All heavy atoms as an XYZ file, in Angstrom:
767
protein
N      56.330     23.127     -8.608
C      57.418     23.621     -7.800
C      58.663     23.750     -8.688
O      58.988     22.834     -9.435
C      57.651     22.648     -6.630
C      58.795     23.018     -5.749
S      58.922     21.997     -4.272
C      57.623     22.695     -3.283
N      59.325     24.865     -8.583
C      60.514     25.097     -9.406
C      61.687     24.278     -8.869
O      61.681     23.881     -7.692
C      60.906     26.584     -9.400
O      61.362     26.932     -8.089
C      59.747     27.475     -9.822
N      62.692     24.058     -9.713
C      63.880     23.355     -9.220
C      64.520     24.059     -8.022
O      64.971     23.406     -7.078
C      64.817     23.348    -10.431
C      63.898     23.412    -11.614
C      62.760     24.276    -11.169
N      64.530     25.381     -8.035
C      65.111     26.138     -6.921
C      64.332     25.902     -5.633
O      64.921     25.782     -4.551
C      65.164     27.636     -7.257
C      66.158     27.997     -8.343
C      65.656     27.717     -9.772
O      64.465     27.394     -9.971
O      66.490     27.813    -10.691
N      63.009     25.843     -5.734
C      62.177     25.572     -4.556
C      62.421     24.154     -4.033
O      62.472     23.930     -2.823
C      60.694     25.768     -4.895
C      60.312     27.211     -5.131
C      58.914     27.373     -5.710
O      58.441     26.476     -6.444
O      58.296     28.415     -5.418
N      62.591     23.212     -4.955
C      62.892     21.833     -4.549
C      64.230     21.757     -3.824
O      64.381     21.020     -2.848
C      62.900     20.906     -5.766
C      61.527     20.642     -6.337
C      61.608     19.730     -7.545
C      60.235     19.505     -8.151
N      60.298     18.648     -9.345
N      65.184     22.532     -4.295
C      66.502     22.546     -3.667
C      66.417     23.134     -2.260
O      66.994     22.587     -1.314
C      67.512     23.311     -4.548
C      67.761     22.527     -5.839
C      68.819     23.562     -3.791
C      68.493     23.309     -6.906
N      65.689     24.237     -2.123
C      65.520     24.845     -0.786
C      64.835     23.865      0.161
O      65.242     23.714      1.316
C      64.736     26.149     -0.879
C      65.579     27.330     -1.317
C      64.859     28.656     -1.115
N      63.671     28.805     -1.950
C      63.684     29.207     -3.214
N      64.820     29.495     -3.802
N      62.570     29.319     -3.898
N      63.787     23.202     -0.330
C      63.075     22.224      0.502
C      63.997     21.062      0.874
O      63.986     20.589      2.004
C      61.829     21.714     -0.231
C      61.024     20.716      0.572
C      59.757     20.318     -0.120
N      60.047     19.557     -1.328
C      59.124     19.127     -2.171
N      57.852     19.389     -1.954
N      59.456     18.439     -3.239
N      64.804     20.626     -0.077
C      65.737     19.529      0.183
C      66.750     19.910      1.259
O      67.060     19.094      2.139
C      66.463     19.138     -1.103
N      67.259     21.136      1.196
C      68.215     21.579      2.212
C      67.569     21.597      3.593
O      68.184     21.168      4.577
C      68.781     22.954      1.865
C      69.732     22.913      0.718
N      69.954     23.997     -0.106
C      70.520     21.929      0.221
C      70.836     23.677     -1.032
N      71.184     22.425     -0.855
N      66.343     22.064      3.666
C      65.632     22.077      4.950
C      65.393     20.663      5.458
O      65.588     20.381      6.650
C      64.290     22.806      4.811
O      64.492     24.167      4.554
N      64.982     19.781      4.575
C      64.731     18.392      4.962
C      66.016     17.720      5.432
O      66.019     16.992      6.433
C      64.119     17.618      3.789
N      67.098     17.984      4.723
C      68.379     17.377      5.090
C      68.854     17.883      6.453
O      69.336     17.103      7.277
C      69.416     17.659      4.020
C      70.671     16.831      4.181
C      71.506     16.823      2.918
O      71.536     17.848      2.204
O      72.141     15.792      2.665
N      68.696     19.196      6.695
C      69.063     19.737      8.012
C      68.247     19.077      9.111
O      68.776     18.730     10.161
C      68.862     21.256      8.044
C      69.990     22.048      7.419
C      69.884     23.539      7.720
N      68.619     24.141      7.317
C      68.352     24.587      6.100
N      69.250     24.506      5.142
N      67.179     25.115      5.829
N      66.965     18.903      8.852
C      66.103     18.271      9.846
C      66.521     16.821     10.094
O      66.642     16.387     11.247
C      64.640     18.331      9.389
C      63.611     17.765     10.358
C      63.647     18.484     11.695
C      62.218     17.877      9.749
N      66.751     16.070      9.035
C      67.151     14.668      9.177
C      68.473     14.517      9.923
O      68.703     13.503     10.577
C      67.244     14.003      7.803
C      65.916     13.698      7.127
C      66.139     13.352      5.663
C      65.197     12.570      7.847
N      69.328     15.517      9.827
C      70.628     15.456     10.494
C      70.607     16.074     11.890
O      71.569     15.930     12.644
C      71.691     16.140      9.633
C      71.957     15.398      8.349
C      72.910     16.131      7.431
O      73.325     17.261      7.693
N      73.255     15.496      6.332
N      69.518     16.747     12.226
C      69.424     17.409     13.519
C      69.395     16.377     14.653
O      68.611     15.419     14.623
C      68.160     18.278     13.575
C      68.060     19.038     14.866
O      68.695     20.106     14.971
O      67.376     18.543     15.785
N      70.241     16.580     15.645
C      70.372     15.634     16.746
C      69.067     15.455     17.524
O      68.691     14.337     17.882
C      71.484     16.087     17.681
C      71.779     15.112     18.797
C      72.918     15.577     19.685
O      73.852     16.222     19.188
O      72.857     15.291     20.887
N      68.364     16.541     17.776
C      67.117     16.464     18.531
C      66.055     15.701     17.739
O      65.345     14.844     18.292
C      66.618     17.876     18.919
C      65.222     17.817     19.541
C      67.606     18.536     19.869
N      65.952     15.993     16.439
C      65.001     15.257     15.598
C      65.331     13.763     15.608
O      64.456     12.922     15.765
C      65.004     15.793     14.162
C      64.245     14.896     13.209
C      62.857     14.960     13.130
C      64.911     13.951     12.431
C      62.149     14.118     12.281
C      64.206     13.110     11.578
C      62.841     13.197     11.510
O      62.154     12.341     10.683
N      66.618     13.443     15.406
C      67.030     12.041     15.339
C      66.739     11.318     16.649
O      66.279     10.179     16.659
C      68.511     11.954     14.982
C      68.787     12.406     13.551
C      70.264     12.637     13.310
N      71.026     11.412     13.437
C      71.578     10.756     12.427
N      71.463     11.240     11.209
N      72.261      9.663     12.626
N      66.996     11.998     17.757
C      66.731     11.403     19.069
C      65.234     11.179     19.279
O      64.809     10.122     19.740
C      67.302     12.302     20.166
C      67.164     11.723     21.559
C      67.767     12.635     22.630
O      68.597     13.506     22.296
O      67.377     12.461     23.793
N      64.440     12.182     18.923
C      62.989     12.058     19.069
C      62.455     10.939     18.183
O      61.635     10.117     18.619
C      62.301     13.383     18.727
N      62.931     10.888     16.936
C      62.464      9.861     16.005
C      62.822      8.468     16.511
O      61.983      7.573     16.538
C      63.065     10.092     14.610
C      62.374      9.280     13.567
C      61.334      9.682     12.789
C      62.635      7.921     13.212
N      60.943      8.660     11.955
C      61.723      7.557     12.202
C      63.539      6.969     13.650
C      61.692      6.300     11.628
C      63.523      5.699     13.079
C      62.597      5.382     12.079
N      64.062      8.285     16.928
C      64.505      6.974     17.417
C      63.738      6.561     18.669
O      63.362      5.389     18.824
C      66.011      7.002     17.692
N      63.482      7.519     19.547
C      62.736      7.230     20.775
C      61.311      6.796     20.467
O      60.807      5.811     21.023
C      62.737      8.479     21.670
O      61.946      8.272     22.808
N      60.653      7.539     19.576
C      59.278      7.178     19.196
C      59.232      5.837     18.480
O      58.354      5.004     18.748
C      58.665      8.263     18.308
C      58.275      9.550     19.008
C      57.935     10.625     17.979
C      57.108      9.305     19.947
N      60.171      5.612     17.572
C      60.226      4.352     16.836
C      60.382      3.175     17.807
O      59.631      2.200     17.728
C      61.381      4.389     15.841
C      61.399      3.209     14.901
O      60.500      3.138     14.030
O      62.317      2.370     15.017
N      61.327      3.296     18.738
C      61.565      2.222     19.705
C      60.356      2.007     20.612
O      59.983      0.858     20.900
C      62.805      2.537     20.536
N      59.738      3.092     21.054
C      58.573      2.969     21.940
C      57.407      2.297     21.229
O      56.740      1.432     21.813
C      58.161      4.349     22.456
N      57.165      2.673     19.986
C      56.057      2.067     19.246
C      56.308      0.581     18.995
O      55.395     -0.238     19.118
C      55.818      2.807     17.931
C      55.193      4.190     18.092
C      55.241      4.961     16.776
C      53.765      4.073     18.616
N      57.551      0.234     18.675
C      57.876     -1.176     18.479
C      57.675     -1.945     19.782
O      57.110     -3.052     19.797
C      59.311     -1.339     17.945
C      59.378     -0.845     16.495
C      59.772     -2.792     18.033
C      60.785     -0.760     15.936
N      58.120     -1.361     20.889
C      57.971     -2.017     22.187
C      56.499     -2.211     22.541
O      56.083     -3.298     22.955
C      58.670     -1.208     23.277
C      58.578     -1.850     24.649
C      59.262     -1.018     25.715
O      59.628      0.138     25.497
N      59.446     -1.609     26.882
N      55.700     -1.162     22.379
C      54.262     -1.271     22.674
C      53.610     -2.327     21.781
O      52.790     -3.122     22.253
C      53.556      0.072     22.489
C      53.897      1.084     23.521
N      53.810      0.860     24.872
C      54.344      2.358     23.393
C      54.166      1.939     25.536
N      54.509      2.864     24.654
N      53.961     -2.301     20.525
C      53.402     -3.254     19.558
C      53.780     -4.679     19.957
O      52.936     -5.575     19.980
C      53.925     -2.890     18.175
C      53.407     -3.674     17.019
C      52.154     -4.182     16.863
C      54.126     -4.015     15.843
N      52.048     -4.804     15.645
C      53.246     -4.717     15.003
C      55.417     -3.777     15.409
C      53.633     -5.204     13.764
C      55.798     -4.249     14.170
C      54.913     -4.962     13.370
N      55.036     -4.879     20.314
C      55.512     -6.218     20.677
C      54.879     -6.721     21.972
O      54.729     -7.935     22.162
C      57.034     -6.213     20.814
N      54.508     -5.804     22.846
C      53.953     -6.206     24.141
C      52.453     -6.468     24.104
O      51.892     -6.942     25.093
C      54.276     -5.151     25.200
C      55.740     -5.104     25.551
C      56.078     -3.994     26.527
O      55.286     -3.087     26.762
N      57.289     -4.046     27.078
N      51.809     -6.169     23.012
C      50.372     -6.443     22.937
C      50.156     -7.933     22.705
O      50.977     -8.613     22.083
C      49.691     -5.657     21.798
O      50.307     -6.002     20.566
C      49.757     -4.164     22.026
N      49.080     -8.417     23.217
C      48.767     -9.836     23.005
C      48.205    -10.011     21.593
O      47.616     -9.084     21.033
C      47.762    -10.317     24.046
O      46.513     -9.687     23.843
N      48.373    -11.198     21.033
C      47.842    -11.436     19.683
C      46.337    -11.183     19.569
O      45.855    -10.817     18.505
C      48.176    -12.901     19.429
C      49.367    -13.159     20.292
C      49.149    -12.320     21.526
N      45.635    -11.334     20.677
C      44.185    -11.121     20.632
C      43.806     -9.641     20.704
O      42.662     -9.279     20.428
C      43.511    -11.876     21.777
O      43.986    -11.382     23.027
N      44.741     -8.772     21.078
C      44.477     -7.336     21.191
C      44.668     -6.668     19.831
O      45.569     -5.852     19.612
C      45.405     -6.720     22.241
C      45.037     -5.287     22.580
O      44.071     -4.739     21.993
O      45.744     -4.709     23.425
N      43.812     -7.019     18.918
C      43.933     -6.559     17.531
C      43.846     -5.038     17.421
O      44.607     -4.431     16.663
C      42.866     -7.243     16.652
C      43.146     -8.743     16.618
C      42.850     -6.656     15.250
C      42.044     -9.567     16.015
N      42.969     -4.432     18.184
C      42.789     -2.982     18.098
C      44.079     -2.242     18.413
O      44.521     -1.381     17.641
C      41.663     -2.523     19.047
O      40.456     -3.176     18.680
C      41.469     -1.022     18.986
N      44.714     -2.569     19.531
C      45.950     -1.876     19.902
C      47.121     -2.277     19.012
O      47.971     -1.443     18.698
C      46.292     -2.108     21.383
C      45.456     -1.231     22.283
O      45.217     -0.061     21.990
N      44.991     -1.785     23.380
N      47.170     -3.537     18.617
C      48.242     -3.965     17.709
C      48.171     -3.162     16.403
O      49.181     -2.680     15.900
C      48.146     -5.463     17.410
C      48.554     -6.346     18.571
C      48.399     -7.814     18.243
N      49.387     -8.275     17.287
C      50.637     -8.594     17.586
N      51.059     -8.500     18.827
N      51.468     -9.009     16.668
N      46.981     -3.014     15.877
C      46.790     -2.250     14.638
C      47.126     -0.769     14.849
O      47.755     -0.147     14.004
C      45.358     -2.386     14.132
C      45.044     -3.750     13.554
C      45.785     -4.006     12.255
O      45.744     -3.133     11.355
O      46.416     -5.065     12.138
N      46.710     -0.241     15.993
C      46.968      1.173     16.287
C      48.474      1.435     16.341
O      48.965      2.366     15.707
C      46.310      1.572     17.609
C      46.496      3.032     17.965
C      45.630      3.430     19.156
N      45.890      2.602     20.316
C      46.626      2.983     21.375
N      47.164      4.191     21.389
N      46.805      2.188     22.398
N      49.212      0.608     17.082
C      50.669      0.799     17.166
C      51.329      0.585     15.809
O      52.244      1.313     15.429
C      51.294     -0.131     18.201
C      50.904      0.206     19.617
C      50.436     -0.777     20.486
C      50.999      1.514     20.104
C      50.077     -0.471     21.787
C      50.630      1.820     21.407
C      50.178      0.822     22.244
O      49.829      1.134     23.531
N      50.865     -0.397     15.076
C      51.431     -0.658     13.749
C      51.236      0.550     12.839
O      52.167      0.993     12.171
C      50.783     -1.903     13.128
C      51.227     -2.150     11.718
C      52.461     -2.717     11.455
C      50.411     -1.798     10.651
C      52.884     -2.931     10.144
C      50.821     -2.010      9.344
C      52.059     -2.586      9.097
N      50.044      1.104     12.827
C      49.761      2.251     11.962
C      50.519      3.508     12.411
O      50.970      4.291     11.567
C      48.263      2.509     11.858
C      47.550      1.447     11.084
N      47.741      1.255      9.733
C      46.675      0.491     11.471
C      47.005      0.239      9.318
N      46.356     -0.254     10.358
N      50.670      3.686     13.715
C      51.456      4.817     14.200
C      52.915      4.672     13.768
O      53.544      5.652     13.350
C      51.367      4.927     15.727
C      50.028      5.410     16.219
C      49.918      5.413     17.740
O      50.794      4.916     18.443
N      48.836      5.976     18.244
N      53.434      3.467     13.866
C      54.809      3.204     13.441
C      54.971      3.472     11.948
O      55.939      4.107     11.518
C      55.188      1.761     13.776
C      56.612      1.331     13.463
C      57.624      2.163     14.239
C      56.781     -0.148     13.784
N      54.019      3.029     11.159
C      54.084      3.264      9.717
C      53.989      4.756      9.397
O      54.666      5.249      8.486
C      52.968      2.489      8.995
C      53.115      0.987      9.098
C      54.471      0.503      8.628
O      54.925      0.824      7.548
N      55.134     -0.282      9.461
N      53.166      5.481     10.133
C      53.052      6.929      9.936
C      54.350      7.644     10.271
O      54.794      8.524      9.530
N      54.960      7.270     11.390
C      56.238      7.863     11.779
C      57.281      7.626     10.697
O      57.993      8.538     10.291
C      56.704      7.255     13.112
C      58.076      7.705     13.617
C      58.056      9.184     13.978
C      58.496      6.853     14.810
N      57.359      6.407     10.224
C      58.347      6.064      9.204
C      58.044      6.741      7.863
O      58.954      7.058      7.103
C      58.450      4.552      9.060
C      59.098      3.942     10.298
C      59.202      2.458     10.252
N      59.937      1.977     11.413
C      60.149      0.706     11.664
N      59.716     -0.229     10.832
N      60.825      0.337     12.743
N      56.779      6.986      7.584
C      56.401      7.663      6.341
C      56.905      9.107      6.330
O      57.308      9.616      5.279
C      54.885      7.634      6.153
N      56.908      9.758      7.489
C      57.420     11.130      7.566
C      58.903     11.143      7.209
O      59.343     11.962      6.404
C      57.189     11.725      8.976
C      57.926     13.048      9.140
C      55.703     11.912      9.240
N      59.662     10.219      7.780
C      61.096     10.154      7.483
C      61.325      9.833      6.004
O      62.190     10.434      5.353
C      61.758      9.099      8.361
C      63.251      9.074      8.256
C      63.840      8.076      9.251
C      65.341      8.075      9.228
N      65.895      7.085     10.162
N      60.550      8.908      5.470
C      60.674      8.545      4.057
C      60.389      9.745      3.158
O      61.079      9.964      2.154
C      59.739      7.372      3.716
O      60.124      6.244      4.515
C      59.784      7.007      2.250
N      59.389     10.549      3.520
C      59.053     11.736      2.724
C      60.191     12.745      2.760
O      60.576     13.306      1.731
C      57.752     12.377      3.229
C      57.345     13.648      2.505
C      57.292     13.498      1.004
C      56.036     12.864      0.535
N      55.952     12.825     -0.952
N      60.770     12.971      3.933
C      61.891     13.905      4.033
C      63.073     13.416      3.197
O      63.716     14.206      2.493
C      62.311     14.075      5.500
C      61.313     14.817      6.390
C      61.717     14.696      7.860
C      61.199     16.270      5.986
N      63.345     12.127      3.236
C      64.428     11.550      2.438
C      64.140     11.691      0.942
O      65.052     11.964      0.148
C      64.657     10.095      2.821
C      65.229      9.934      4.212
C      65.185      8.517      4.748
O      64.427      7.674      4.215
O      65.910      8.241      5.722
N      62.887     11.532      0.559
C      62.506     11.680     -0.849
C      62.715     13.121     -1.302
O      63.164     13.373     -2.431
C      61.056     11.256     -1.061
N      62.409     14.087     -0.437
C      62.614     15.488     -0.787
C      64.103     15.799     -0.973
O      64.465     16.582     -1.851
C      61.998     16.402      0.253
C      60.503     16.480      0.161
C      59.711     16.089     -0.875
C      59.620     16.993      1.150
N      58.393     16.327     -0.588
C      58.304     16.881      0.653
C      59.804     17.523      2.415
C      57.191     17.299      1.367
C      58.691     17.934      3.138
C      57.399     17.827      2.608
N      64.950     15.172     -0.156
C      66.393     15.361     -0.319
C      66.816     14.832     -1.689
O      67.563     15.490     -2.426
C      67.175     14.667      0.816
C      68.674     14.656      0.522
C      66.900     15.355      2.158
N      66.309     13.668     -2.046
C      66.631     13.072     -3.345
C      66.130     13.955     -4.490
O      66.840     14.169     -5.481
C      66.028     11.660     -3.446
O      66.575     10.861     -2.392
C      66.311     11.013     -4.781
N      64.917     14.477     -4.364
C      64.369     15.373     -5.386
C      65.221     16.631     -5.524
O      65.419     17.141     -6.637
C      62.939     15.772     -5.041
C      61.923     14.675     -5.234
C      60.521     15.101     -4.791
O      60.280     16.313     -4.589
O      59.680     14.206     -4.634
N      65.729     17.126     -4.418
C      66.583     18.309     -4.456
C      67.878     18.037     -5.201
O      68.350     18.874     -5.975
N      68.458     16.865     -4.978
C      69.684     16.499     -5.691
C      69.410     16.378     -7.187
O      70.229     16.796     -8.019
C      70.246     15.196     -5.137
C      70.823     15.364     -3.747
C      71.290     14.040     -3.163
C      71.814     14.242     -1.751
N      72.231     12.984     -1.124
N      68.261     15.843     -7.537
C      67.891     15.742     -8.951
C      67.688     17.137     -9.548
O      68.046     17.387    -10.705
C      66.628     14.903     -9.106
N      67.128     18.042     -8.759
C      66.920     19.407     -9.241
C      68.254     20.108     -9.476
O      68.408     20.846    -10.454
C      66.068     20.199     -8.243
N      69.240     19.872     -8.607
C      70.570     20.443     -8.799
C      71.155     19.935    -10.115
O      71.685     20.713    -10.920
C      71.509     20.098     -7.621
C      72.956     20.414     -7.955
C      71.080     20.836     -6.358
N      71.031     18.617    -10.338
C      71.551     18.029    -11.583
C      70.829     18.606    -12.799
O      71.453     18.880    -13.832
C      71.406     16.512    -11.540
N      69.526     18.829    -12.682
C      68.749     19.406    -13.785
C      69.228     20.822    -14.110
O      69.413     21.174    -15.280
C      67.265     19.435    -13.405
C      66.368     20.066    -14.435
C      64.914     20.173    -13.960
O      64.519     19.426    -13.048
O      64.205     21.018    -14.524
N      69.465     21.610    -13.090
C      69.949     22.979    -13.295
C      71.325     22.952    -13.943
O      71.603     23.727    -14.875
C      69.966     23.756    -11.959
C      68.537     24.063    -11.524
C      70.789     25.041    -12.078
C      68.416     24.644    -10.124
N      72.189     22.056    -13.483
C      73.535     21.959    -14.075
C      73.470     21.544    -15.541
O      74.190     22.096    -16.371
C      74.386     20.974    -13.270
C      74.782     21.520    -11.912
C      75.502     20.505    -11.039
O      75.708     19.347    -11.469
O      75.856     20.871     -9.906
N      72.597     20.587    -15.871
C      72.447     20.173    -17.278
C      71.947     21.337    -18.131
O      72.411     21.547    -19.253
C      71.496     18.975    -17.396
C      72.110     17.661    -17.018
C      71.213     16.495    -17.389
N      69.877     16.580    -16.807
C      69.545     16.127    -15.587
N      70.463     15.581    -14.832
N      68.322     16.236    -15.155
N      71.002     22.089    -17.614
C      70.456     23.239    -18.343
C      71.543     24.278    -18.591
O      71.653     24.817    -19.697
C      69.288     23.872    -17.551
O      68.276     22.870    -17.363
C      68.697     25.059    -18.279
N      72.368     24.536    -17.580
C      73.465     25.501    -17.743
C      74.475     25.004    -18.767
O      74.975     25.776    -19.575
C      74.156     25.757    -16.406
C      73.349     26.595    -15.449
C      74.088     26.784    -14.138
C      73.270     27.600    -13.156
N      73.957     27.744    -11.861
N      74.794     23.715    -18.730
C      75.751     23.143    -19.686
C      75.227     23.238    -21.118
O      75.968     23.571    -22.042
C      76.067     21.695    -19.330
C      76.929     21.549    -18.098
C      77.067     20.110    -17.633
O      76.537     19.185    -18.298
O      77.705     19.907    -16.586
N      73.942     22.945    -21.301
C      73.353     23.051    -22.633
C      73.384     24.483    -23.119
O      73.699     24.764    -24.287
C      71.919     22.513    -22.633
C      71.835     21.000    -22.678
C      70.414     20.570    -22.956
N      69.535     20.916    -21.847
C      69.082     20.058    -20.939
N      69.394     18.785    -21.033
N      68.297     20.451    -19.977
N      73.056     25.419    -22.234
C      73.066     26.836    -22.614
C      74.475     27.283    -22.957
O      74.681     28.016    -23.938
C      72.493     27.688    -21.477
N      75.454     26.835    -22.202
C      76.847     27.191    -22.488
C      77.285     26.581    -23.817
O      78.000     27.211    -24.604
C      77.764     26.715    -21.361
N      76.869     25.368    -24.095
C      77.192     24.712    -25.367
C      76.581     25.434    -26.544
O      77.211     25.582    -27.594
N      75.371     25.908    -26.407
C      74.714     26.656    -27.494
C      75.415     27.983    -27.749
O      75.566     28.396    -28.887
C      73.239     26.890    -27.146
C      72.392     25.657    -27.256
C      70.942     25.952    -26.907
C      70.110     24.689    -26.956
N      68.719     24.929    -26.581
N      75.865     28.636    -26.673
C      76.570     29.911    -26.834
C      77.896     29.691    -27.555
O      78.280     30.475    -28.408
C      76.796     30.582    -25.478
C      75.557     31.285    -24.923
C      75.913     32.187    -23.769
N      76.541     31.467    -22.656
C      75.885     30.933    -21.627
N      74.579     31.029    -21.563
N      76.533     30.319    -20.665
N      78.590     28.602    -27.206
C      79.882     28.306    -27.855
C      79.692     27.988    -29.333
O      80.445     28.452    -30.163
C      80.582     27.155    -27.151
C      81.179     27.525    -25.815
C      81.826     26.341    -25.137
O      81.668     25.201    -25.536
N      82.586     26.629    -24.089
N      78.690     27.199    -29.665
C      78.491     26.843    -31.076
C      78.011     28.048    -31.884
O      78.254     28.138    -33.081
C      77.508     25.684    -31.188
O      76.239     26.046    -30.696
N      77.356     28.984    -31.246
C      76.886     30.181    -31.947
C      78.044     31.125    -32.257
O      77.986     31.893    -33.232
C      75.841     30.908    -31.117
N      79.099     31.078    -31.460
C      80.227     31.980    -31.690
C      81.277     31.381    -32.612
O      82.163     32.075    -33.053
C      80.906     32.354    -30.348
O      81.367     31.162    -29.711
C      79.956     33.108    -29.452
N      81.168     30.105    -32.925
C      82.174     29.437    -33.779
C      81.889     29.650    -35.223
O      80.989     29.935    -35.795
C      82.232     27.928    -33.467
C      83.176     27.211    -34.417
C      82.638     27.721    -32.045
């Protein structure tokens, strides 16, 4: 994936993470899964595991989106460094 593609993906991920509807849906699902998990009896291993894994999956999606935002910021910095190096080479060539 090119740095430009990473930046575009990061912008999309950031918009999604900041979207009110997404945030509301995520918080609602997170709270519901925690509640269901907490209400299971210790002997109900099957449902406890199911809710735990669903919660981990939900959180993994958010973590991935956050990672893409971070990758996009790194790609911006990479492009800026490349431009600075190119500008420096042009200046030294003209001196």
